[in-house]
N, C-alpha and C positions, 0 to 999 in steps of 0.2 A: 578211924584208922584204915579200915578195909576200903572205904570209899576213896581215900587218898591214894592208896596202893593201886586201886583199879583205874583211877584217873591217869596216873603215871604210866601204868601198863598200857592203857589205851593210846596215850600219846606216843609211846615208843613204837607200838604196832603201826600206828598211822604213818609215822615217819618212815618206817621200813617199807610199808606199802607204797608210799610216794616215791621212794628211791627205786623200788622194784618196778614201778610204772615208767619212770623217767629214763632209766638206763636202757630198757629195750627200745623205747622210742628213738632215743639218740643213736643207739647202735644200729638199728635197722635203717634209719635215715642216712647215717654215714655210709652203710653198705650200699644203699641205692645210689647215693651221690658219687661214691667212688667208682661204681660201674659205669656211670654216665659221663663223668668228667675225668679226662685222662691225667690231669695235673694232681689229682688226689690219689694217694697210694691206696691200693686195694688190700684189705685185710680179710682173710677168710674166717676169722673167728667171730665176726660180728653177729652172724645168725645164731651161732651156738651160745653166745653170751645172752642173747635175747631169749632163747629157749630156756636156759637155766633160770633166768630171772622170772619168766612166766611160771615155771614150775614152783619156784619159791613163793611167788605171789599167791598162787592158788592155795597152797597149804597155810600161808599166814592169814589170808582172808577167810578161809574156812572157819577159823575160830571166831572171827567177828560175825559171820553169818549165823553161828550158833547163838551168839549173844542177842542178836536182833530178831531171832526166830525166823530166819530166812531159809533154813534148811528144810529138806523134805520131811514131812511128818503128817500124821493123821491126828486131827484134833476133834473128830466127831465124839469120841469117848470122853475126852477131857472136858469138853463143853457141857456134857450131860452130867458130870459129877459135881458134887459139892466142893467147896474150896478145900476142905480138909482132905478129901479123897483125891482131889486133883494134885495137891502137894505130894501126897504119898505116891501117886502114879508117876509124876514127874521125877521124883527122887529114885524110884525103882528103875525107870527107863534110863535116866541119865547115869545111874550107877552101873547098869549093865554096859552101856556104851563106854563108860570110863574104863571098865575092865577090859573090854575088847580092844579099845584104842591103845591102852597101856601095853597089852601083849603085842600088838602089831608094832608099836614104837620100839619095844625091846628087841623084837626080832629084826627090825630094820637096822638097829644099831649093831646087832650081831652080824648081819649081812654086810654092813658097811665096813666092819673090821676085817671080814674075810675077803671082800672084793675091793678093798681099798687100794690095792696095787694097780688097778686099771686106771687109765687116764682117758680123758675125753679127746677126741680126734684133733680138734683145732686148737683149743685152749691149752691142752696138755694139763688140765686140772685133774687132780685125783677125783675119781668118781665117788669116793667115800664122802666128799663134801656134799654132793647132790643127795646121797642117801641120808646123811645127817640132817639136811634141810627137811626132808620128809618126816623124820623122827621129831624134829623140833616143831614142825607144823602140827603133828598129832598131839604133842604135849601141850601146845597152845590151845587146841580144841578141848583137851581134858581140863585145862585151867578154866576155860569159859564154861564148861559144863558144871564145874564146882561152883563158880560164881552164880550160875543159874539156879542151882539147888539152894544155895544160901539166900539169894534174893527171893526165891519162891517162898521160903519159910519166914522171911521177914515181912512179906506182904500182909496187909490187914484184910 
């Protein structure tokens, strides 16, 4: 059951990442073409759209980097420990990270509610959307950390 949920979750994240990669490429390409060819209308929001997509992509991909062990870490101690103590160490470290990220995500949501009246200059998008994307990214990292703890204890 957990494996199926993880597969669906991974598929959804990969689709979101693909969209968040394609949209800035198209947006920036359109911006460049519209500046060089006079028959294409110029829109000033293309750069801002690309910026928001890149911010979203960073926070969504950060969770996947946790899954694949691509985040910054020190593994000198974990390699020297036995399997049992390695599991305990990973659980303690990931639990502390989960607590910190949960607090930051909560505070980000609180800030988004307070600063939600601001809008972005070109898109006129509420800035609370950008702040909520950060909170969602942090929650995705927490989900990946929980998956990491579970998979570490299921290892033989």
